[in-house]
C-alpha positions, 0 to 999 in steps of 0.5 A: 542497480545497487540496493540494500536488501533486508529480510526482517521482522518489523514490530507492529504493536504486540506482534512482529511481521515479516518483511522483504525490504529492497532499497536502491541507494539513490531511491527518493521513495519507498513503496509499502505494499498492503495485501488483503483477502488471503494474500501475503508478502509472497503474492506474485502479482505484488512482486511483479509490481515491485520488480517494475518499481525497482527498475525505476530506482524506487524502494519496496517493502513487501510485508505480511500483515498477519502472523503465521497463526493468524494467516492459518486461521484466516484461510479457514474463517476469513476473520482477519482479511476484512478487519480493516481496523487491524490491517490499518493499525499494523500498516500505520505502525510499519509506516512509522518504523520505515520513517525512522529506520536507517535504511528507509528514512528520509524517503517519501512513502507510497502505499500500494494496496490490493483488495481490502489492503487498499482500505487499510492504505487509505487509513494510513494515508489519512493518519500520516500525511507528512510521510505518505505522499501517494497511494495506489489501489489495485483491484481494491476496496477503497470504499471500505475506508468509509468517511476517512476517504475525505481525509485523504489528500494525497494523490490516489490512483485507483486501478480496476479491471474492465470486467471487475464490475462490482469492484469498479462500482465500489471504486467510482463511489470511493473516488467521489469521496476522496479529499485529494486528487485522484484518478481511475484507470480501467485496464481493458478486458481485465478481471479482478486478478489481472491474469489476462495477457499484458494486464499486470504489466499495465498495472505495474507501469501505471503504478510506477509512473504514479509513484515516480511522479509523486514520491520525493525525499524527506528530511531526517529530523529526529521527530516529524509531524504525523509520527504520533498515534493520532490516526483515524480509527477504523473501528 
């Protein structure tokens, strides 16, 4: 697979966030990962999913949604991981940057959200309906997107472990409120982190199939609808 690979900061409002970008030359789409709950772009679970996406010729962007100082504070206080407004603002800013950056523009964008990052992904999907074409949530908290769920019209896949009982309930509630097509996939015998043998492999396959189905190339005009900052607020 011939691919462009970049490790670079991406501006997001007043901060710059470190990102690993991999884009196969023939990729029709790119998947932006939104972690949550104390994770980072180095998450082994997200990297395993990203590897599977690469085999399907899809690009990926693994990004830290918190600065290093914020991550250190969050590890002690957990003050940022449930700040959906902050995560959503930054994810939307990164989406705007991807839509204009030479390496990533012209490709449909998918969002892969884990834990609280799933709620941030859904805010961004509602805010950028032209660029964002599909969403996948892995063990996520889409319910934290609240009333914005009804504004999400992109195809949304919710993946939950069979033994992750509370999160499964939250996902069922969220799916009933989503404004577009959605599907809930329950991974047999899996718990929240999908550590059971074969569980993460199934997550990666489900996500890859979803994005392959829904991500399509986009034109590259100088300005596309949805590039303004008229996004729903998480505050």
